[in-house]
C-alpha positions as CSV (number, residue, x, y, z in Angstrom):
1,M,58.3,13.4,-62.7
2,F,55.1,10.7,-62.7
3,S,55.2,7.0,-62.5
4,V,52.6,4.8,-62.1
5,E,52.9,1.6,-59.5
6,L,51.1,-1.6,-58.5
7,V,50.5,-2.0,-54.7
8,P,51.0,-5.7,-53.2
9,D,48.3,-6.7,-50.5
10,A,49.2,-6.5,-47.0
11,A,51.0,-10.1,-46.9
12,I,53.8,-9.2,-49.2
13,E,54.1,-5.7,-48.4
14,A,54.5,-7.2,-44.5
15,A,57.4,-9.1,-45.9
16,V,58.8,-6.1,-47.5
17,R,58.5,-4.0,-44.6
18,D,60.3,-6.9,-42.4
19,D,63.5,-6.6,-44.7
20,W,63.8,-2.4,-44.2
21,A,63.1,-3.3,-40.9
22,R,66.1,-6.2,-40.5
23,L,68.4,-3.9,-42.6
24,E,67.4,-0.5,-40.7
25,R,68.5,-2.5,-37.8
26,A,71.6,-3.5,-38.5
27,E,72.1,-0.1,-40.2
28,L,72.4,-0.7,-43.6
29,P,70.4,1.6,-46.7
30,N,67.0,0.8,-46.8
31,S,64.0,2.1,-48.5
32,G,62.1,1.8,-45.2
33,R,64.0,5.2,-44.0
34,N,62.1,7.5,-45.9
35,P,59.8,9.0,-43.9
36,S,56.9,10.0,-46.1
37,P,53.5,8.5,-45.5
38,S,53.5,7.7,-49.1
39,N,56.7,5.2,-49.0
40,R,55.2,1.8,-49.1
41,P,56.2,-1.3,-51.4
42,H,55.0,-0.8,-54.5
43,I,56.1,-2.0,-58.1
44,T,56.9,0.5,-61.2
45,L,55.0,-0.2,-64.0
46,A,55.8,2.9,-65.9
47,V,57.8,6.3,-65.5
48,R,57.1,9.4,-68.0
49,D,57.9,13.4,-67.3
50,E,54.4,13.8,-67.8
51,L,51.4,12.4,-67.7
52,V,47.8,13.6,-68.9
53,A,45.4,13.3,-66.2
54,G,43.0,9.8,-66.1
55,V,44.7,8.4,-69.2
56,V,45.4,4.9,-66.8
57,R,42.3,5.4,-65.6
58,G,40.0,2.4,-65.7
59,A,43.8,0.0,-65.7
60,E,42.5,-0.6,-62.2
61,E,39.8,-3.2,-63.5
62,R,42.2,-5.5,-64.0
63,L,42.9,-5.9,-60.2
64,P,43.5,-7.8,-58.0
65,L,46.1,-10.1,-59.7
66,P,48.3,-12.8,-58.4
67,L,51.6,-11.7,-57.2
68,E,54.7,-13.7,-56.5
69,L,58.1,-12.3,-54.9
70,S,61.0,-15.2,-55.3
71,G,64.8,-14.0,-55.3
72,I,67.1,-10.9,-55.0
73,L,67.6,-8.9,-58.4
74,L,70.6,-6.6,-58.2
75,F,70.9,-3.1,-60.2
76,P,74.2,-1.8,-60.7
77,R,74.1,2.1,-60.7
78,R,76.6,4.9,-61.0
79,R,76.5,5.0,-56.6
80,G,76.0,1.8,-55.4
81,V,73.8,-0.9,-56.1
82,V,70.2,-1.4,-55.8
83,V,69.1,-3.8,-54.0
84,A,65.6,-5.6,-55.3
85,R,63.1,-8.5,-54.8
86,H,62.4,-10.2,-57.8
87,V,58.6,-10.1,-58.8
88,V,57.3,-13.5,-60.6
89,V,56.5,-12.7,-64.6
90,S,52.9,-13.9,-65.0
91,G,50.3,-13.3,-67.7
92,A,48.3,-11.4,-65.7
93,L,51.0,-9.2,-64.9
94,L,52.6,-8.5,-68.0
95,A,49.3,-7.9,-69.3
96,L,48.8,-5.0,-67.2
97,H,52.1,-3.3,-68.1
98,R,51.7,-4.1,-71.9
99,E,48.0,-1.7,-71.1
100,I,50.1,0.8,-69.2
101,A,52.4,1.0,-71.7
102,D,49.5,1.5,-74.2
103,R,48.0,4.3,-72.9
104,L,51.3,6.0,-72.0
105,G,53.1,5.3,-75.0
106,A,56.7,4.7,-75.7
107,P,58.7,5.8,-72.5
108,P,61.7,8.8,-73.2
109,P,65.3,7.0,-73.1
110,R,66.2,7.5,-69.6
111,Y,62.9,5.7,-68.5
112,A,63.5,2.7,-71.2
113,N,63.4,0.4,-68.0
114,T,60.0,0.7,-68.4
115,S,59.1,-0.1,-71.6
116,V,57.8,-3.5,-73.0
117,G,60.0,-5.9,-73.0
118,R,62.8,-4.3,-71.5
119,W,60.7,-3.9,-67.9
120,T,61.9,-6.3,-64.7
121,P,59.4,-6.1,-62.4
122,H,60.6,-5.9,-58.5
123,V,60.2,-4.3,-55.0
124,T,63.2,-1.8,-54.2
125,L,65.0,-2.6,-50.3
126,A,67.7,-0.5,-50.7
127,R,68.9,1.9,-53.4
128,S,72.8,3.3,-53.7
129,V,74.5,0.5,-51.7
130,P,77.8,1.0,-51.5
131,S,79.0,-1.9,-52.8
132,A,81.3,-3.1,-50.1
133,D,77.7,-3.2,-48.1
134,V,75.9,-5.2,-51.0
135,A,77.0,-8.9,-49.2
136,S,75.9,-7.6,-45.6
137,V,72.7,-6.7,-47.2
138,L,71.9,-9.9,-48.8
139,A,73.3,-11.9,-45.5
140,T,70.3,-9.5,-43.6
141,I,67.5,-10.0,-45.8
142,E,65.1,-13.0,-45.6
143,A,64.0,-13.0,-49.3
144,G,61.4,-16.2,-48.9
145,H,58.9,-17.0,-51.5
146,V,55.5,-14.7,-50.8
147,V,52.6,-15.3,-52.3
148,G,49.9,-12.7,-52.4
149,E,48.0,-10.1,-54.8
150,A,48.3,-7.0,-56.4
151,V,45.5,-4.8,-55.0
152,G,46.2,-1.4,-56.0
153,L,47.3,0.5,-58.4
154,R,48.3,5.1,-57.9
155,V,49.9,7.7,-59.7
156,W,53.0,9.5,-58.2
157,D,53.6,12.8,-58.5
158,A,57.2,13.4,-57.6
159,A,57.1,16.8,-58.4
160,A,54.4,18.1,-56.2
161,R,54.9,14.7,-53.9
162,T,51.4,13.2,-54.3
163,I,49.3,10.4,-54.8
164,T,46.7,9.9,-56.5
165,T,45.2,6.1,-55.8
166,L,42.8,4.4,-58.3
167,R,41.9,1.7,-56.9
């Protein structure tokens, strides 16, 4: 599996990492628990089982672009809830997403939530949060409005556990 990911600037990254740390101190699920050096706040633009090398290269020329975090999103899953920060949708963000989607072609059904018209831009704070813990998670995170920029674009290869940084 490959994902194409947008990387935020230091201000947005710090805000997300602060929420991860608050959740960790409260002994609640959080995405900061992943010890991998590649684990950092990001916005997934596309997910595919296969990715032709270099197909998204050049899209990084659109960066930097304005980026804002606003409220909280909850995505129900089979096992618990994903808690995420909502990324405000802008014309520039949608244009970049469409460019990536056009380059990659239609996603398979299991990744349809990343297709044009179905994509919800977000930064994950915690995955697989048990329903009983959702209220505590929501009470722990700050979720203030954060304004910054998307400054990087990368490709995550889950099988090889490698990142290719495009910018």
